N, C-alpha and C positions, 0 to 999 in steps of 0.2 A: 864424259864415262858413259857406258851404256847401262840399260836399265838391266838389273840383276835378274834371272827367270825367278820362274815360280811356280808351285804346282796350286791346280787348281782340282780341287775336289769333286769328285762327280755326284751330281745329284738327282738327274743326270746331268750333264752339260748347262749351266746356266748362259745363253750365247753373250749377253750383254755384259758380263761379267768378264767374258773372253775380248769382246770387240767396242764396247760402250754403249752407250745409251742409244738406240734407234732398231736395232737388228730385231727383227722379229720373225722366229719359227712358224710353220703353219701350224694348226691346230692339230692335233693328235684324235683320231676316232677309231673308234671298235669295228668298223667295216671288215667285212673280211676280203681276203685280196684275191684279185685274180692276176695271173702272169702277164697282162696288157695294161694292169692299174698302175697309178704312181705309186709312190713309196709307203708302204705300210706300217706302221709305228706299231713298235713291242713292247711287252714289260709294262710297268705302270705308269701311269700318268701320274704325275707329281702335281701335290695336292696346293704349292705355291705358286705364285708367278715369278718368272725369272729377277732380280734384281737391278736396279735400273742408276747405280754409283757412275761416276766417272770413271775414267781408268785409273786418275790417283788416289781416287776413294776404296778400291776394292781392296777387300781387306787379305792379306798375308796369310797364307795356314802352313803352317810345318806340317810335315808329315806325319810326325806323333798326333798333331790334333786333328788330321784329316782323318787316320784313323779312328779316333776317338767320337768324332762328330758327326761323320755321316752314316746316312741311313742308305743303304744301295738297294737297288732294284734287284731282286732276287738274280742271281747269276744261273741259279740253276732249274730257271725255268725254261727249259731247253724248247725250241719250234718243233713241231713235226715235219715227217717228209710225207709230200702225197704220194698216195700211194703208187709205185713203181709208175713216177711220170713218164708218160708216152712220149715218143719221140714227135708224134703230130701236132703235142701241144706244146712241148719247149725245146725240141729239135735236140735232143741228148740221145746218142747214139745208145742201142739196144744194149748190149756189154755192159754201159758203164752204171744202167739203172741199178740201184740197190732192190734185191732180191728180197732176202730173209729166208727164214724157214717158215714154208707152208702149215697151218694146222692139219691134222690128221681126225679121222672123226666122223662122226654125222656133222652136217651142217646147219645150223639152227638160224632163224630169220634175225638180224639185227634187234637190239632193242632200242626205244626212243634216245636220242642223245640225250645228254643230261645236259641242264642251265650250269655256263662255266661263269666263276666268279668275275668279279672283277680285278680283284688284287689277286695275284696269285700265290700259291705257298710253295715254300722251298722244296725242290726237288720234282714237284708234279708237272705231267707234259701239258702244255697249253695247246688248245686248239680253238677256233673262231668255229661258229654253229655251220657254216658253211664248209671249211674243211672238215669236220666231222661227219657232216654228211658225206661227204665227198669220201672220206674214206674208211666209214661205217658199213660196207658191203658185204655180200652174203660170206666173205670168208673171216668176217670178224660180229664178235657179241658187244665189244665194248673199248670203251679207253685201256684197260688193263690187258687187251688181247692185242694190242697194236703193234707188240713189239716182234711179232714175226714179219714185220714189213716195213719197218722203222731202221735206218740209222741210226742210233742213238746218241744225245751228246752226254758224254762223261764226265765233262768238265776237266780231262786229263791235264790241261793247261795249267789250270790251278798248280797242281803238285811240280809240275817241271820248271816254270818261270819264276824260282826263289834263289835266295842266296847262293846255292850252291850250282845254279845253271852255269854263271860266270869261271867254273872247274870246266866245261866242256868246249871254252872259246878260244880260239889262237891266242898266242902274246901278242900278237901287233898287226892291225887291223889298219894301218895308217893308208897305204897304197891301195888297198883294194877299196877303202872307202872314198879315195879321191876320185877311181875310177868310175865307179859306180854314180857316186852324184852326178860328175860331169855327164854322163850318159842319162840319167833322168831328168837333169835341167835339160839336155837338150831336146828329149823326146817330149818332156813336157810343153817347150815352146817357152819357158817362163825366165823373164828379166827381173835383175835384183828389185826388191822392193816389192813383188808379189806375192802373195799371202798365199801359202802352202801348207798342206796338212800331211803329217808323216802317221799314217794310219798303224796303229801298233808299232809304235816307234822304239821300243826296249829301252836299253838305256840309252838313244838318242844320238850314236855315232853320224846317222846320216843327217838329223835334225842339227846338228853341230855342225856341221861341216856348210852345210846351206847357210844357217845363221852367219855362220863366220865372211859368207859370200854377201851377204848384204839380204838375204830373204827374210820377210815376217813370217817367223817358224812359228808352228803348234805341234806339238808332238803328243800323240793319246797312245795310252797302253794303261792294261786290268794290272799289270804286275807292280805293284808297289815296290818293291826291292831294285827292280831296272830301274823306274822313274827316278828314286832316291840318288843312284848311283850318277845318274844322266845332269839332275839337280845339282848335284855335288862337283860335276865335271864344268858345267856349264858357268856355274859361279866361279870358279879357280880362274877359268878363260876370260870371263868378263861379257860373255854372250848374252844377248838378250833373245830370251825364248819363254814361252807359255806352255806348260808341261800339263800334261790334264790327265787325272787318274780318272778313265771311263773306258767305257764295254764298246765295242767296235757295232754291236748287235742295236745301241741304241743312241747313235747319232742322231743329233737334232739340229742339224744347221739346213738352214735354205739361201742358196746362193751366195754363200759367203767366199770360198776357196777357189782361188786362179788355178790352184791344181792340186793333187792328193796322191799320195803313192804309198804302197803298200808291197813289201819287200821281204824276203829272205824266207819265201815259202809260210807268212802270216795269214794267206787265204787258205778257206777249207777246213777249219777246224769245228764246224757244224754241220747237219746235216743237209742237203740239197736245199729244201726252202727257207732255210735261215739265210744259207749262204748268198740266196738271191734275195733276200729282202734286203742284206748287207749291200748289197751292190744298187738296192735301189736308193737306199740310204745315203750311198756315197756320191749317187747321179745328182740326188736332191743338192746335197751341200756341196757341189758345183755350181760355180757362176756359170749362165750362157756361154760356149765355148771355151769355158775350163776342161783339164786333159786328167785323167786318169790314168796310171800306170801298177800293172800287179806284175809281181813275180811270183812264179810256183815253180815247184819240181815238175820237169818234163815226161809224165809218166810213161812214154815210151822208150824215155834213156833206161829208167832204172828196173823195168820187168823182167827184162832179159837176163839180169845178173843176180833176179832173186830165188829163194832166199839165199842171205848172205850171214857171215859171224866174223866179226872183225873185233880186235882188242885194239886200244889206244889209250896215250896217256895224256891224261887232263892235268888239273893243278892241282898236285899233292893227291892224288888218284889214278886208279888205272879205271877205266870202263870198258865194259862189253856192251857191245851193241849188237843185237841181233834183230835183221829187217828182213820183213816178209811183205807181201802183197795177198792183200783180199779181193779177189776177182769178183766175187757177189758185190761186194760191197763198192769195189774200185776205192779201196783205202790203202794208204801206206801205215803197216804197223812195225813201230820200232821198240824194243824194250831194252831198255839201258842199265846194267848192272853194276855199281861203283863199289871199289873195294878203296876204302881209305888207308895213306898212310899214318894217319893218327888213329892208334889201336883201342883208343876209347870209342871211336866212333863204328857204330856198325855196319855190315854191307847194307846198300838198299837199293830199289828199282824204280825206276821210272817207266810209264807206259805211253805212247804219243801214237795218236791216229788222225791221220791228215787224210781227207778226201782229196785225189788226185784228179782232176779234169785234163781231158784233151782240150789241145788249142780251141778244135771245133766246138767242144762242150761250153766251155769257158766263154767263147764269142759268143756263142748262142743264149745263154743266161745275158750276158753283156747288154744286149741289142734287145732281149725281153726288159731290160730295167731301164733301156730308152738311148743305151750309150749309140754312137757311131764307133764300130771299132777299125783305127786306122792301121795297125802294122802288128806283125809279130817279129818277135826276134828270138834267138837261142842262147844269145850269151851277150855281157857287157861289153865286149872288146869289140864285137865286129857289127856295129848298128845295121838295121834292117835287114838280116840275114837270118834265117831259120832253117836246120840242116835236118828235120825230121828226128827219127830216133836217134842220130849223132849229137843232138843239142842235149847239153845237159839241163838246160832250162828254156820257160816258157815264159817270154817277158810280152805282154798284150798292154797297147796303148789304144785308149779310147776317149772319147768327145763327148761332151753333152751340147748337142747341136745348138745355133746359136737361135734360128727359127725352129721353134718347135711347135 
């Protein structure tokens, strides 16, 4: 009988608890990053070393225990965008760079940057000294004035990925999931037994299909309701999966995975600098020769049809979805209004903001993070083909080089 899946509470991730004694992630430092530097750690350095029990001794925690026992790194501590990242440094198209609101009135010299605390407080914007120096130009007087140049992380995903998220999903994913998993396996070049990370796994529909085919699966997500559903279903199917309750911004693996995939437009939730750092951490988590697949909405496909406003039927509710695109910030902005069949439930709204990259922009970010970009696809049904604005998706495959 297969090992039953478990949920590993995020503290952040203790790699020995996942893979047994002997794995060691590199030390976390506070050095300011450059776009050519290796992965830069974010958040708070854990005060304890990773535990080192054997796999059979790992403490199993229930979801409720995890909620009560785990002290999380503040998720609201958003990384900030380097001011108007120029195409000379990062290779982004000019129109894709967030511009923001320019300050008006007299321009005053910047104040000296403050010393930043080691541990961040909930909700504050976090900068390293060098990042502050770079952002604090004649346009800004202090961190408080940086709103005019930043794409701010408002943590919208915390309100979206709850129990009500399941109301927005199709009734049957089975055929779609099989087609997508077969494509991902082929493009990752993975064989059964390989260790694969489903990054932002949700309730694990891809994770479980991979596990069913003999892969050593780890699924990571920040939304506990989705992980709970995945855990229950994996137990029902008797599948061996390690589910990790964690934040993609805090990956702490070093050369662990043979492949990593991030699909269903789960990339682009943060500002450009944080998205770039996520790519650095993904790169570090891969073994040399390991591949990364990322799927996003193809920006050129959607912008011509926006703004749009549609009604659609969810589970025991009607949903009004209003979609627009902010060309200044290069973000897809979605407002969902729910009207429930249950008269005791009040209508409510969700707001979603996703940074959409062109294939050229995302490829440039990935190369800066160290990847070799191998291929661009426009759909799961036609491997190796991309049809520009006619392709609904942008699916990039990249590799961590064997000889770095």
